[in-house]
C-alpha positions as a printed Julia matrix, in Angstrom:
434×3 Matrix{Float64}:
  -70.58  -46.28  -21.18
  -69.62  -45.27  -24.72
  -69.85  -41.51  -25.52
  -72.36  -42.27  -28.3
  -74.64  -43.92  -25.75
  -74.41  -40.9   -23.49
  -75.36  -38.63  -26.39
  -78.3   -40.91  -27.2
  -79.67  -40.64  -23.67
  -79.18  -36.87  -23.62
  -81.07  -36.6   -26.89
  -83.93  -38.61  -25.38
  -84.19  -36.94  -21.97
  -82.38  -33.62  -22.33
  -78.97  -32.7   -20.97
  -80.44  -31.59  -17.61
  -81.67  -35.15  -16.95
  -78.35  -36.92  -17.55
  -75.49  -36.48  -15.06
  -71.97  -37.7   -15.86
  -70.21  -35.67  -13.17
  -68.5   -37.02  -10.08
  -72.01  -37.58   -8.67
  -71.94  -40.97  -10.45
  -69.76  -42.33   -7.61
  -72.69  -41.93   -5.21
  -74.47  -44.58   -7.27
  -71.78  -47.25   -7.26
  -73.35  -50.71   -6.91
  -71.13  -53.06   -4.89
  -68.1   -51.13   -6.14
  -69.18  -50.78   -9.8
  -69.67  -47.17  -10.97
  -72.22  -46.3   -13.69
  -71.36  -44.32  -16.79
  -74.02  -41.75  -15.92
  -77.14  -41.18  -13.83
  -80.52  -40.54  -15.43
  -83.1   -38.34  -13.69
  -86.37  -38.62  -15.64
  -89.02  -36.1   -14.61
  -92.1   -38.17  -15.43
  -93.25  -41.73  -15.97
  -93.28  -41.05  -19.72
  -89.61  -40.09  -19.53
  -88.87  -43.31  -17.63
  -90.46  -45.24  -20.51
  -88.43  -43.25  -23.03
  -85.16  -43.93  -21.18
  -85.92  -47.65  -20.91
  -86.78  -48.0   -24.6
  -83.67  -46.1   -25.67
  -81.47  -48.19  -23.37
  -82.99  -51.45  -24.58
  -82.54  -50.5   -28.23
  -78.92  -49.46  -27.61
  -78.13  -52.59  -25.58
  -77.49  -50.64  -22.38
  -77.94  -51.96  -18.84
  -79.8   -49.89  -16.25
  -79.89  -50.17  -12.47
  -83.07  -48.59  -11.04
  -82.35  -46.47   -7.95
  -84.1   -43.98   -5.71
  -81.62  -42.29   -3.38
  -79.16  -45.2    -3.69
  -79.67  -46.51   -0.14
  -79.43  -50.22   -1.12
  -76.78  -50.26   -3.82
  -74.31  -52.09   -1.58
  -76.55  -55.17   -1.37
  -76.04  -58.04   -3.82
  -73.51  -59.03   -6.46
  -71.67  -56.4    -8.49
  -73.68  -55.93  -11.71
  -72.22  -57.55  -14.83
  -72.99  -54.37  -16.78
  -73.89  -50.96  -15.43
  -74.18  -48.34  -18.12
  -76.52  -46.01  -16.25
  -78.35  -45.6   -12.98
  -81.96  -44.59  -13.49
  -83.09  -42.55  -10.51
  -86.75  -42.05   -9.65
  -85.78  -39.16   -7.36
  -87.7   -36.59   -9.43
  -90.89  -38.66   -9.33
  -91.76  -37.21   -5.97
  -95.5   -36.45   -6.0
  -98.04  -37.77   -3.53
 -100.71  -38.61   -6.1
 -103.66  -39.24   -3.79
 -104.34  -39.44   -0.06
 -107.78  -40.72    0.86
 -107.83  -40.13    4.61
 -111.32  -41.56    4.99
 -110.49  -44.84    3.23
 -107.01  -44.97    4.81
 -105.02  -45.25    1.57
 -102.26  -43.24   -0.04
 -100.76  -43.32   -3.53
  -97.3   -41.88   -4.13
  -94.7   -41.81   -6.86
  -91.62  -43.95   -6.32
  -89.28  -41.05   -5.57
  -91.22  -39.83   -2.53
  -89.13  -40.44    0.58
  -90.61  -42.11    3.62
  -89.78  -38.97    5.56
  -91.81  -36.8     3.19
  -94.65  -39.32    3.21
  -94.69  -39.37    7.02
  -94.89  -35.57    7.11
  -97.8   -35.49    4.68
  -99.73  -38.24    6.43
  -99.0   -36.75    9.83
 -101.16  -33.73    9.0
 -104.14  -36.11    9.11
 -102.74  -37.98   12.14
 -102.09  -41.06    9.98
  -99.01  -43.12    9.15
  -97.56  -46.03    7.22
  -96.36  -48.33   10.04
  -93.02  -49.38    8.55
  -89.69  -48.33   10.06
  -86.76  -49.44    7.9
  -83.23  -48.13    8.3
  -82.53  -44.64    6.93
  -86.24  -44.04    6.46
  -85.8   -40.29    6.16
  -83.96  -40.65    2.84
  -85.34  -43.99    1.61
  -87.76  -43.72   -1.29
  -91.03  -45.58   -1.74
  -89.52  -47.43   -4.69
  -86.49  -48.48   -2.64
  -88.69  -49.6     0.24
  -90.6   -51.97   -2.05
  -87.74  -53.14   -4.27
  -85.54  -54.02   -1.3
  -88.45  -55.22    0.89
  -87.31  -53.22    3.89
  -88.75  -53.42    7.39
  -87.57  -52.71   10.91
  -88.45  -53.48   14.53
  -92.12  -52.61   13.9
  -92.31  -55.71   11.72
  -93.28  -57.65   14.85
  -96.39  -55.6    15.54
  -97.31  -54.36   12.06
  -95.86  -56.73    9.46
  -93.85  -56.13    6.29
  -94.19  -54.13    3.08
  -96.4   -56.82    1.5
  -98.91  -56.41    4.31
  -99.47  -52.73    3.43
  -98.87  -52.54   -0.32
 -102.09  -52.83   -2.35
 -101.08  -51.49   -5.76
  -98.06  -50.76   -7.97
  -97.33  -49.14  -11.32
  -94.2   -50.47  -13.04
  -92.27  -49.72  -16.24
  -91.14  -52.99  -17.83
  -88.12  -53.71  -20.03
  -90.09  -53.03  -23.23
  -91.03  -49.56  -21.99
  -94.64  -50.46  -21.2
  -96.45  -49.34  -18.04
  -98.23  -52.12  -16.18
 -100.5   -51.92  -13.14
 -101.06  -54.42  -10.36
 -103.59  -54.22   -7.56
 -105.41  -50.92   -7.18
 -106.11  -47.92   -4.97
 -108.75  -49.54   -2.78
 -108.17  -52.11   -0.06
 -110.63  -54.7    -1.44
 -109.24  -54.69   -4.99
 -108.27  -58.29   -5.84
 -108.4   -58.32   -9.64
 -105.5   -59.56  -11.78
 -102.12  -61.01  -10.92
 -100.53  -60.13   -7.58
  -97.85  -57.88   -9.04
  -97.3   -56.0    -5.75
  -95.94  -59.18   -4.17
  -93.9   -60.08   -7.26
  -92.08  -56.76   -7.31
  -91.58  -56.56   -3.54
  -87.99  -57.65   -2.9
  -87.11  -57.86   -6.61
  -84.16  -55.43   -6.25
  -84.76  -53.7    -9.56
  -84.34  -56.86  -11.66
  -87.85  -57.08  -13.14
  -88.87  -53.49  -13.82
  -88.86  -49.95  -12.47
  -91.45  -49.22   -9.8
  -92.81  -45.74  -10.51
  -95.89  -45.53   -8.26
  -97.37  -47.4    -5.31
 -100.52  -47.46   -3.19
 -100.52  -48.42    0.49
 -103.0   -49.0     3.23
 -102.33  -46.64    6.15
 -103.45  -46.37    9.76
 -104.27  -43.7    12.36
 -101.24  -42.61   14.36
 -101.16  -44.09   17.86
 -101.6   -41.55   20.65
  -98.25  -42.4    22.19
  -95.5   -44.97   22.49
  -93.29  -46.35   25.22
  -90.1   -48.41   25.31
  -89.04  -50.72   28.11
  -85.69  -52.4    28.79
  -85.53  -55.81   30.44
  -81.89  -56.49   31.46
  -80.58  -60.04   30.98
  -77.41  -61.87   32.08
  -76.59  -62.96   28.5
  -77.84  -62.85   24.92
  -79.22  -66.35   25.46
  -81.21  -65.1    28.45
  -82.41  -62.04   26.54
  -83.75  -64.23   23.75
  -85.43  -66.53   26.27
  -87.05  -63.55   27.98
  -88.3   -62.37   24.6
  -89.86  -65.8    23.97
  -91.42  -65.61   27.42
  -92.93  -62.22   26.53
  -94.68  -63.77   23.53
  -96.9   -65.84   25.8
  -97.55  -63.09   28.37
 -100.7   -60.89   28.45
  -98.93  -58.09   26.56
  -99.5   -56.32   23.23
  -96.04  -55.11   22.17
  -95.31  -53.76   18.69
  -91.52  -54.04   19.13
  -89.68  -56.99   20.64
  -85.88  -56.81   20.25
  -83.11  -58.79   21.94
  -79.64  -57.22   21.91
  -76.23  -58.37   23.12
  -73.51  -56.34   24.88
  -71.85  -55.0    21.74
  -75.14  -53.98   20.12
  -76.35  -52.31   23.34
  -73.21  -50.18   23.38
  -73.64  -49.28   19.71
  -77.28  -48.33   20.32
  -76.35  -46.13   23.27
  -78.38  -48.12   25.8
  -77.91  -47.5    29.49
  -77.94  -51.27   30.14
  -76.04  -54.06   28.39
  -77.74  -57.26   27.24
  -81.48  -56.79   27.3
  -84.87  -57.13   25.67
  -86.31  -53.92   24.24
  -90.1   -53.96   24.35
  -92.12  -51.28   22.58
  -95.81  -50.55   23.05
  -98.13  -48.03   21.41
 -101.53  -46.56   22.23
 -103.27  -44.29   24.68
 -101.6   -43.28   27.95
 -103.81  -45.6    30.01
 -102.87  -48.53   27.78
  -99.16  -47.76   28.08
  -99.43  -47.53   31.87
 -101.19  -50.91   31.96
  -98.48  -52.46   29.78
  -95.87  -51.04   32.15
  -97.66  -52.58   35.13
  -97.84  -56.0    33.48
  -94.18  -55.84   32.49
  -93.12  -54.98   36.04
  -95.12  -57.95   37.25
  -93.71  -60.29   34.6
  -90.11  -59.19   35.2
  -90.29  -59.11   38.99
  -89.63  -55.37   38.94
  -86.55  -55.6    36.7
  -88.12  -53.7    33.81
  -86.93  -50.14   33.12
  -88.96  -47.57   31.2
  -86.99  -45.43   28.76
  -87.13  -41.72   29.53
  -89.57  -39.86   27.3
  -86.92  -37.79   25.56
  -84.94  -40.93   24.71
  -87.78  -42.93   23.15
  -87.56  -41.38   19.7
  -83.76  -41.56   19.57
  -83.7   -45.21   20.61
  -86.44  -46.14   18.14
  -84.41  -44.56   15.31
  -81.23  -46.3    16.48
  -82.98  -49.67   16.52
  -84.33  -49.1    13.01
  -80.97  -47.93   11.64
  -79.0   -50.78   13.23
  -79.41  -52.99   10.16
  -77.68  -50.49    7.88
  -74.67  -49.02    9.68
  -72.42  -46.36    8.17
  -69.32  -48.52    8.81
  -68.45  -50.35    5.56
  -65.48  -52.34    6.85
  -67.4   -55.22    8.4
  -70.01  -57.75    7.42
  -73.73  -57.25    7.99
  -75.58  -60.58    8.06
  -79.34  -61.01    8.16
  -80.3   -64.34    9.71
  -83.86  -65.58    9.16
  -85.39  -68.51   11.05
  -88.3   -69.49   13.24
  -88.13  -67.42   16.45
  -87.32  -70.5    18.55
  -84.52  -71.56   16.16
  -83.15  -68.02   16.11
  -83.04  -67.99   19.92
  -80.88  -71.12   19.85
  -78.62  -70.04   16.98
  -77.62  -66.44   17.72
  -75.78  -67.19   21.0
  -73.72  -69.73   19.03
  -72.87  -67.0    16.52
  -71.76  -64.71   19.35
  -69.5   -67.42   20.82
  -68.01  -68.44   17.47
  -67.22  -64.81   16.62
  -65.49  -64.26   19.97
  -63.32  -67.33   19.37
  -62.06  -65.69   16.16
  -61.6   -62.28   17.81
  -64.49  -60.81   15.82
  -66.86  -58.36   17.49
  -70.45  -59.47   16.84
  -73.06  -56.79   17.42
  -76.36  -58.69   17.46
  -79.87  -57.23   17.53
  -82.73  -59.6    16.83
  -86.34  -59.0    15.88
  -86.96  -61.79   18.36
  -90.66  -62.19   17.71
  -90.28  -62.11   13.92
  -87.38  -64.53   13.5
  -84.86  -62.07   12.04
  -81.42  -61.49   13.54
  -79.07  -58.72   12.44
  -75.38  -59.39   13.01
  -72.71  -56.76   12.46
  -69.31  -58.47   12.36
  -66.45  -56.05   13.01
  -62.81  -55.91   14.01
  -61.64  -59.21   12.48
  -57.84  -59.75   12.49
  -57.91  -59.83    8.67
  -60.22  -60.37    5.69
  -59.38  -64.07    5.52
  -60.7   -64.64    9.05
  -63.84  -62.66    8.24
  -64.38  -64.63    5.03
  -63.92  -67.95    6.81
  -66.41  -66.91    9.47
  -68.95  -65.9     6.8
  -68.71  -69.41    5.33
  -69.1   -70.95    8.8
  -72.11  -68.73    9.53
  -74.0   -69.75    6.4
  -73.24  -73.46    6.88
  -74.2   -73.43   10.56
  -77.39  -71.54    9.79
  -78.51  -74.11    7.23
  -77.9   -76.91    9.7
  -80.42  -75.38   12.1
  -82.97  -74.44    9.45
  -81.98  -70.77    9.24
  -80.94  -68.68    6.27
  -78.3   -65.98    5.93
  -78.08  -63.04    3.52
  -74.95  -60.89    3.67
  -76.29  -57.37    3.19
  -72.88  -55.71    3.43
  -69.45  -57.08    2.59
  -66.08  -55.29    2.62
  -64.4   -54.88   -0.76
  -61.96  -57.74   -0.02
  -64.82  -60.25    0.19
  -66.87  -59.16   -2.81
  -66.84  -61.93   -5.37
  -65.56  -64.41   -2.78
  -68.66  -64.63   -0.61
  -72.11  -65.1    -2.17
  -74.32  -62.42   -0.61
  -77.53  -64.37   -1.28
  -76.76  -68.08   -0.95
  -79.88  -69.33   -2.69
  -79.86  -72.6    -4.63
  -82.15  -74.74   -6.78
  -85.09  -75.25   -7.15
  -86.04  -71.67   -6.22
  -83.52  -70.31   -8.72
  -85.21  -72.02  -11.67
  -88.46  -70.21  -10.91
  -86.68  -66.89  -10.38
  -84.79  -67.19  -13.66
  -88.01  -68.05  -15.45
  -89.69  -64.88  -14.18
  -86.63  -62.77  -15.08
  -86.47  -64.19  -18.6
  -90.19  -63.59  -19.12
  -90.13  -59.95  -18.01
  -86.6   -58.88  -18.99
  -85.22  -61.28  -21.63
  -82.57  -58.82  -22.81
  -81.22  -58.25  -19.3
  -81.8   -54.51  -19.28
  -82.36  -54.22  -15.54
  -79.63  -54.83  -12.92
  -77.95  -57.75  -14.74
  -76.16  -60.05  -12.3
  -77.03  -58.26   -9.04
  -79.67  -60.56   -7.68
  -79.86  -64.15   -6.49
  -77.81  -66.59   -8.56
  -76.47  -63.76  -10.73
  -79.92  -63.05  -12.19
């Protein structure tokens, strides 16, 4: 970023809201470092920063705490990161109507603490939830193992407030559950990865906290068997909220006391949990193991965090397919990785059709790159889709993280051009280099 541009932004926001120190490296996006980081203190200051950047021809990448900056293409231009971290107010919590409105910089951890006072919660459990912001949750469309029982962000989001590329503030949805007026902007901005605007506020439906939770492990001879047991559980008289199938390598990474297994989570009153345990023992012929009480919370966090490991030397692939197709495909991935001497840690949201594959220990980057190409091709052949959510530096620019193609791209580009014709927000990061 040119010095004159930095001075312009300092004049607009004040020196205390523009950081050009070594902290900028924390906000590198797929290896590209911004010229500075902006920390507006209000929605009005967000609008001011956007207008100044647009007029100066600068490119902004919206961020919260920077938890998803490794996903996607390197941006073509990255003059400044605009952090919503100082927009951290819970605007309204209507406990009786079961809704909450919060600014985009509120972390999920802070939101959980505030809602917990009223014995309520937002039933989403993405990786690194303690530091993930509301804005990041929506923009990256994050979910975790609870997706099976409670759905995704779009199922809970009922309203958003967004700053667009012309510095205007637009609203979509509302603060009440039955609000259906206007365009469905909450869905449009969910999963947009900061390419269409800056989410500055959001309203969610919430729910009463369950009285308790329990986790059960159902050992299996192989990943294939674990996936089949998970499919069997779907037709049993059970009401799980978590249904995960893990292979040997993932079980070790998660710290499980067994190897390949199905992890089944239930929530509710003690009597309900005891009844679920009885039915599981009956279904499994006594093979089911209940996780010790003190281990339940730790294992739940480990399962949620599995999709975003701290290791940045491997590949993290998200495979999406129908649950039955996923059950057939993931064992083939495990075998193909072993043939190439790649360790494949696999944990699948078996009931939701999402498989997370951490690919580690390849002999070299060329082998890992070749396997990534094989994985995407093989997935398409069975009706699945692969997004590479983490790639080592050697593979950036060589492997497309998204893999989307026409005709979806034409629609996406049309929306981008309508909302951000000058390419102010995250140019090049998203699907097809949008």
